[in-house]
One Martini backbone bead per residue (centre of mass of N, CA, C, O) as a GRO file, in nm:
protein
  294
    1MET     BB    1  -7.186  11.508 -13.144
    2ALA     BB    2  -7.445  11.331 -13.202
    3ALA     BB    3  -7.593  11.126 -13.396
    4LEU     BB    4  -7.788  11.138 -13.685
    5ILE     BB    5  -8.108  10.992 -13.789
    6GLU     BB    6  -8.226  10.824 -14.099
    7LYS     BB    7  -8.468  10.714 -14.311
    8ALA     BB    8  -8.461  10.531 -14.634
    9ARG     BB    9  -8.725  10.492 -14.810
   10ALA     BB   10  -8.892  10.313 -15.025
   11LYS     BB   11  -8.995  10.356 -15.356
   12VAL     BB   12  -9.328  10.336 -15.508
   13ASN     BB   13  -9.478  10.282 -15.823
   14LEU     BB   14  -9.809  10.232 -15.874
   15THR     BB   15  -9.786  10.441 -16.107
   16LEU     BB   16  -9.681  10.502 -16.472
   17ARG     BB   17  -9.656  10.781 -16.680
   18VAL     BB   18  -9.561  10.861 -17.010
   19LEU     BB   19  -9.616  11.157 -17.185
   20GLY     BB   20  -9.314  11.240 -17.274
   21ARG     BB   21  -9.064  11.412 -17.468
   22ARG     BB   22  -8.866  11.659 -17.444
   23THR     BB   23  -8.654  11.878 -17.602
   24ASP     BB   24  -8.431  11.825 -17.359
   25GLY     BB   25  -8.483  11.489 -17.302
   26TYR     BB   26  -8.692  11.484 -17.100
   27HIS     BB   27  -8.936  11.325 -16.902
   28ASP     BB   28  -9.276  11.314 -16.874
   29LEU     BB   29  -9.453  11.247 -16.568
   30GLU     BB   30  -9.696  11.018 -16.398
   31SER     BB   31  -9.714  10.941 -16.039
   32LEU     BB   32  -9.793  10.707 -15.799
   33VAL     BB   33  -9.658  10.748 -15.473
   34ALA     BB   34  -9.496  10.535 -15.240
   35PHE     BB   35  -9.398  10.405 -14.913
   36ALA     BB   36  -9.201  10.195 -14.742
   37ASP     BB   37  -9.083   9.989 -14.453
   38CYS     BB   38  -8.825   9.984 -14.615
   39ALA     BB   39  -8.465  10.061 -14.541
   40ASP     BB   40  -8.229  10.274 -14.508
   41ILE     BB   41  -7.951  10.392 -14.300
   42LEU     BB   42  -7.876  10.726 -14.191
   43SER     BB   43  -7.584  10.894 -14.066
   44LEU     BB   44  -7.473  11.193 -13.868
   45THR     BB   45  -7.152  11.321 -13.782
   46PRO     BB   46  -7.054  11.603 -13.690
   47GLY     BB   47  -6.796  11.786 -13.882
   48PRO     BB   48  -6.523  11.914 -14.069
   49GLU     BB   49  -6.566  11.657 -14.262
   50LEU     BB   50  -6.653  11.503 -14.557
   51ALA     BB   51  -6.808  11.174 -14.525
   52LEU     BB   52  -6.828  10.812 -14.631
   53SER     BB   53  -6.980  10.515 -14.517
   54VAL     BB   54  -7.037  10.160 -14.593
   55THR     BB   55  -7.285   9.931 -14.492
   56GLY     BB   56  -7.410   9.626 -14.513
   57PRO     BB   57  -7.552   9.393 -14.743
   58ARG     BB   58  -7.519   9.632 -14.995
   59ALA     BB   59  -7.236   9.774 -15.000
   60GLY     BB   60  -7.104   9.634 -15.269
   61GLU     BB   61  -7.324   9.803 -15.469
   62CYS     BB   62  -7.229  10.125 -15.443
   63GLY     BB   63  -6.955  10.193 -15.519
   64ASP     BB   64  -6.844  10.500 -15.547
   65VAL     BB   65  -6.843  10.705 -15.279
   66SER     BB   66  -6.772  10.989 -15.405
   67ASP     BB   67  -7.048  10.950 -15.610
   68ASN     BB   68  -7.252  10.959 -15.416
   69LEU     BB   69  -7.552  11.114 -15.348
   70VAL     BB   70  -7.474  11.211 -15.068
   71MET     BB   71  -7.227  11.375 -15.163
   72ARG     BB   72  -7.360  11.549 -15.383
   73VAL     BB   73  -7.567  11.702 -15.202
   74SER     BB   74  -7.367  11.811 -14.997
   75ARG     BB   75  -7.192  11.982 -15.192
   76ALA     BB   76  -7.427  12.149 -15.312
   77LEU     BB   77  -7.521  12.279 -15.043
   78ALA     BB   78  -7.248  12.407 -14.966
   79GLU     BB   79  -7.262  12.613 -15.213
   80ARG     BB   80  -7.536  12.761 -15.083
   81VAL     BB   81  -7.427  12.726 -14.773
   82GLU     BB   82  -7.278  12.902 -14.560
   83GLY     BB   83  -7.119  12.701 -14.326
   84LEU     BB   84  -7.187  12.417 -14.358
   85GLN     BB   85  -7.269  12.142 -14.171
   86THR     BB   86  -7.121  11.843 -14.165
   87GLY     BB   87  -6.962  11.515 -14.211
   88ARG     BB   88  -7.016  11.182 -14.106
   89PHE     BB   89  -7.138  10.928 -14.301
   90THR     BB   90  -7.363  10.641 -14.246
   91LEU     BB   91  -7.445  10.357 -14.457
   92ASP     BB   92  -7.710  10.128 -14.427
   93LYS     BB   93  -7.740   9.876 -14.671
   94TYR     BB   94  -8.056   9.714 -14.795
   95LEU     BB   95  -8.122   9.810 -15.067
   96PRO     BB   96  -8.146   9.766 -15.374
   97VAL     BB   97  -7.989   9.844 -15.672
   98ALA     BB   98  -8.119   9.938 -15.952
   99ALA     BB   99  -8.467   9.877 -15.873
  100GLY     BB  100  -8.709  10.106 -15.873
  101ILE     BB  101  -8.689  10.238 -15.543
  102GLY     BB  102  -8.491  10.484 -15.479
  103GLY     BB  103  -8.236  10.433 -15.298
  104GLY     BB  104  -8.041  10.671 -15.366
  105SER     BB  105  -8.249  10.895 -15.336
  106ALA     BB  106  -8.322  10.836 -15.038
  107ASP     BB  107  -8.040  10.887 -14.933
  108ALA     BB  108  -8.022  11.184 -15.025
  109ALA     BB  109  -8.269  11.282 -14.872
  110ALA     BB  110  -8.162  11.207 -14.591
  111ALA     BB  111  -7.923  11.398 -14.603
  112LEU     BB  112  -8.095  11.662 -14.623
  113ARG     BB  113  -8.229  11.623 -14.351
  114LEU     BB  114  -7.976  11.614 -14.178
  115LEU     BB  115  -7.862  11.892 -14.264
  116ALA     BB  116  -8.101  12.053 -14.166
  117ARG     BB  117  -8.076  11.969 -13.865
  118ALA     BB  118  -7.770  12.060 -13.826
  119ASN     BB  119  -7.863  12.376 -13.948
  120ASN     BB  120  -8.149  12.483 -13.905
  121LEU     BB  121  -8.327  12.402 -14.153
  122ASP     BB  122  -8.567  12.425 -14.366
  123LEU     BB  123  -8.705  12.183 -14.572
  124ASN     BB  124  -8.830  12.429 -14.762
  125ASP     BB  125  -8.578  12.522 -14.866
  126GLU     BB  126  -8.482  12.619 -15.172
  127ARG     BB  127  -8.195  12.494 -15.168
  128ILE     BB  128  -8.288  12.205 -15.122
  129ALA     BB  129  -8.475  12.182 -15.366
  130GLU     BB  130  -8.261  12.243 -15.581
  131VAL     BB  131  -8.080  12.006 -15.527
  132ALA     BB  132  -8.281  11.787 -15.571
  133ARG     BB  133  -8.359  11.851 -15.868
  134GLU     BB  134  -8.052  11.853 -15.989
  135THR     BB  135  -7.966  11.548 -15.899
  136GLY     BB  136  -8.273  11.405 -15.898
  137ALA     BB  137  -8.594  11.308 -15.978
  138ASP     BB  138  -8.648  11.138 -15.688
  139ILE     BB  139  -8.565  11.331 -15.452
  140PRO     BB  140  -8.813  11.516 -15.387
  141VAL     BB  141  -9.008  11.283 -15.296
  142CYS     BB  142  -8.807  11.170 -15.072
  143VAL     BB  143  -8.797  11.401 -14.866
  144ALA     BB  144  -9.097  11.341 -14.760
  145SER     BB  145  -9.208  11.045 -14.783
  146ALA     BB  146  -9.501  11.076 -14.934
  147ALA     BB  147  -9.789  11.041 -15.065
  148CYS     BB  148  -9.812  11.103 -15.427
  149LEU     BB  149  -9.824  11.310 -15.707
  150MET     BB  150  -9.599  11.280 -15.976
  151ALA     BB  151  -9.462  11.535 -16.190
  152GLY     BB  152  -9.294  11.577 -16.464
  153VAL     BB  153  -8.952  11.549 -16.341
  154GLY     BB  154  -9.042  11.541 -16.008
  155GLU     BB  155  -9.144  11.846 -15.902
  156GLU     BB  156  -9.450  11.767 -15.899
  157LEU     BB  157  -9.633  11.773 -15.582
  158THR     BB  158  -9.925  11.580 -15.473
  159PRO     BB  159 -10.097  11.509 -15.217
  160LEU     BB  160 -10.225  11.192 -15.091
  161PRO     BB  161 -10.482  10.980 -14.920
  162LEU     BB  162 -10.325  10.718 -14.870
  163PRO     BB  163 -10.360  10.414 -14.760
  164ALA     BB  164 -10.270  10.152 -14.623
  165MET     BB  165 -10.073   9.884 -14.780
  166HIS     BB  166 -10.039   9.558 -14.860
  167ALA     BB  167  -9.711   9.414 -14.948
  168VAL     BB  168  -9.504   9.279 -15.214
  169MET     BB  169  -9.156   9.275 -15.268
  170VAL     BB  170  -8.955   9.216 -15.577
  171ASN     BB  171  -8.610   9.113 -15.642
  172PRO     BB  172  -8.376   8.939 -15.870
  173ARG     BB  173  -8.085   9.061 -15.846
  174VAL     BB  174  -8.100   9.284 -16.079
  175ALA     BB  175  -7.981   9.532 -16.267
  176VAL     BB  176  -8.139   9.844 -16.381
  177ALA     BB  177  -8.112  10.083 -16.616
  178THR     BB  178  -8.285  10.364 -16.676
  179ARG     BB  179  -8.164  10.442 -16.953
  180ASP     BB  180  -8.230  10.171 -17.098
  181VAL     BB  181  -8.540  10.192 -17.077
  182PHE     BB  182  -8.574  10.461 -17.225
  183SER     BB  183  -8.442  10.367 -17.482
  184ALA     BB  184  -8.656  10.140 -17.538
  185LEU     BB  185  -8.895  10.331 -17.566
  186GLY     BB  186  -8.809  10.552 -17.803
  187LEU     BB  187  -8.819  10.857 -17.763
  188SER     BB  188  -8.827  11.158 -17.903
  189ASN     BB  189  -8.780  11.469 -17.919
  190GLY     BB  190  -9.113  11.588 -17.869
  191GLU     BB  191  -9.253  11.321 -17.799
  192LEU     BB  192  -9.564  11.168 -17.765
  193LEU     BB  193  -9.753  10.917 -17.573
  194VAL     BB  194  -9.987  11.096 -17.469
  195GLY     BB  195 -10.310  11.166 -17.538
  196ALA     BB  196 -10.626  11.286 -17.524
  197THR     BB  197 -10.759  11.025 -17.438
  198ASP     BB  198 -10.585  10.968 -17.190
  199VAL     BB  199 -10.667  11.220 -17.036
  200ILE     BB  200 -10.969  11.161 -17.012
  201GLN     BB  201 -10.891  10.856 -16.884
  202ALA     BB  202 -10.789  10.936 -16.627
  203LEU     BB  203 -10.741  10.891 -16.317
  204GLN     BB  204 -10.953  10.885 -16.026
  205TRP     BB  205 -10.907  10.976 -15.716
  206PRO     BB  206 -10.979  10.928 -15.419
  207GLU     BB  207 -11.104  11.051 -15.147
  208ASP     BB  208 -11.125  11.136 -14.849
  209GLY     BB  209 -11.161  10.829 -14.660
  210ALA     BB  210 -11.084  10.615 -14.839
  211GLY     BB  211 -11.039  10.292 -14.874
  212PRO     BB  212 -10.843  10.041 -14.977
  213GLY     BB  213 -11.044   9.915 -15.181
  214GLU     BB  214 -11.074  10.167 -15.365
  215TRP     BB  215 -10.775  10.204 -15.428
  216ILE     BB  216 -10.719   9.923 -15.550
  217GLU     BB  217 -10.914   9.958 -15.792
  218VAL     BB  218 -10.780  10.208 -15.916
  219VAL     BB  219 -10.480  10.124 -15.924
  220GLY     BB  220 -10.530   9.850 -16.077
  221SER     BB  221 -10.607  10.021 -16.356
  222GLY     BB  222 -10.329  10.079 -16.398
  223ILE     BB  223  -9.990  10.168 -16.511
  224ASN     BB  224  -9.663  10.091 -16.663
  225ASP     BB  225  -9.479  10.216 -16.924
  226LEU     BB  226  -9.192  10.063 -16.842
  227GLU     BB  227  -9.245   9.758 -16.859
  228LYS     BB  228  -9.194   9.679 -17.153
  229PRO     BB  229  -8.900   9.779 -17.187
  230ALA     BB  230  -8.785   9.631 -16.938
  231LEU     BB  231  -8.835   9.342 -17.059
  232GLU     BB  232  -8.624   9.383 -17.282
  233VAL     BB  233  -8.381   9.428 -17.094
  234GLN     BB  234  -8.532   9.231 -16.853
  235PRO     BB  235  -8.697   8.928 -16.854
  236LEU     BB  236  -8.701   8.855 -16.539
  237ILE     BB  237  -8.949   9.029 -16.472
  238GLY     BB  238  -9.161   8.827 -16.564
  239ASP     BB  239  -9.113   8.624 -16.339
  240VAL     BB  240  -9.198   8.813 -16.106
  241LEU     BB  241  -9.486   8.869 -16.204
  242GLU     BB  242  -9.576   8.571 -16.206
  243ALA     BB  243  -9.535   8.517 -15.903
  244LEU     BB  244  -9.731   8.742 -15.800
  245ARG     BB  245  -9.991   8.654 -15.960
  246ALA     BB  246  -9.986   8.359 -15.822
  247ALA     BB  247 -10.057   8.471 -15.560
  248GLU     BB  248 -10.238   8.445 -15.288
  249GLY     BB  249 -10.437   8.746 -15.285
  250ALA     BB  250 -10.374   8.905 -15.527
  251GLN     BB  251 -10.489   9.199 -15.671
  252PHE     BB  252 -10.214   9.318 -15.786
  253SER     BB  253  -9.949   9.380 -16.032
  254ARG     BB  254  -9.619   9.551 -16.058
  255MET     BB  255  -9.395   9.771 -16.164
  256SER     BB  256  -9.126   9.968 -16.047
  257GLY     BB  257  -9.045  10.198 -16.234
  258SER     BB  258  -8.755  10.054 -16.410
  259GLY     BB  259  -8.661   9.846 -16.237
  260ALA     BB  260  -8.701   9.513 -16.116
  261THR     BB  261  -8.910   9.588 -15.920
  262CYS     BB  262  -9.193   9.429 -15.774
  263PHE     BB  263  -9.556   9.421 -15.698
  264ALA     BB  264  -9.809   9.341 -15.448
  265ILE     BB  265 -10.148   9.353 -15.348
  266PHE     BB  266 -10.310   9.319 -15.022
  267GLU     BB  267 -10.559   9.293 -14.777
  268THR     BB  268 -10.347   9.142 -14.588
  269ALA     BB  269 -10.078   9.066 -14.396
  270ALA     BB  270 -10.098   8.758 -14.405
  271ALA     BB  271 -10.103   8.730 -14.716
  272ALA     BB  272  -9.831   8.863 -14.763
  273GLN     BB  273  -9.654   8.673 -14.590
  274LYS     BB  274  -9.723   8.414 -14.738
  275ALA     BB  275  -9.634   8.500 -15.023
  276ALA     BB  276  -9.335   8.560 -14.945
  277ALA     BB  277  -9.261   8.275 -14.850
  278VAL     BB  278  -9.311   8.131 -15.115
  279ILE     BB  279  -9.122   8.295 -15.299
  280GLN     BB  280  -8.860   8.250 -15.131
  281LEU     BB  281  -8.863   7.936 -15.165
  282GLN     BB  282  -8.857   7.942 -15.485
  283HIS     BB  283  -8.651   8.216 -15.451
  284PRO     BB  284  -8.369   8.250 -15.272
  285GLY     BB  285  -8.217   8.491 -15.452
  286TRP     BB  286  -8.431   8.680 -15.377
  287TRP     BB  287  -8.579   8.986 -15.301
  288VAL     BB  288  -8.804   8.990 -15.009
  289HIS     BB  289  -9.099   9.196 -14.914
  290ALA     BB  290  -9.315   9.237 -14.636
  291GLY     BB  291  -9.562   9.509 -14.610
  292VAL     BB  292  -9.598   9.870 -14.615
  293LEU     BB  293  -9.785  10.114 -14.781
  294SER     BB  294  -9.790  10.511 -14.766
   0.00000   0.00000   0.00000
């Protein structure tokens, strides 16, 4: 059979609230999630044995292939689907790792989509959803790779009519471990971070048909609760935010996920491209991408 191919698009948390930490240790979140036009590329050549090879400019950052999320979701789905057709995956790795843009989760989600195609499974099959939920908090939202409000521990997904937004994404090429950021946040089991006042003042998302300007205004008034603890873990994030905020035409800037990738929103593609070129010239070692979030 010919190889099947899927894009693993980068996830961007336009807003991120940490509502609190549950008694089981997991954190309840509420996040407006969009997806970028930059992506890893994952292919599957169906065959008798499960395998993964990694290529591309970020291949060296992926670590032990046997523990890669692509392999983990494949093995987990095979335990639930008798006779599951797997095969050889090839991952062309372009997105920075441990970067707050769900690169590994997007790869795993792409693997689930490929396995669904290879086995004529409905992508809404509960076995696929179960594997996604149990393997990683960001995997369920990455399976659909569509703008939505993500809540709970990542399993509650509400589609939102987010229009395309022009953005510049920047990563200083330093890895930031999510567990370290949540540790710096310092919530105890059962502790709430968001109170009744915060709930009353929660953002009201624009209705269907609202243009980018209205969305930029609303999203720009949001926050990322992990930004402050992430700055404690990796102060270089502050330099990235400063560079984005200084960019001509930037409407607002913020960190994505647990960092270190940050982004800024622009009104036009030309403004985003110009800002990206300036930042890349000033910081040649950084990963910089100008594109579209949707």
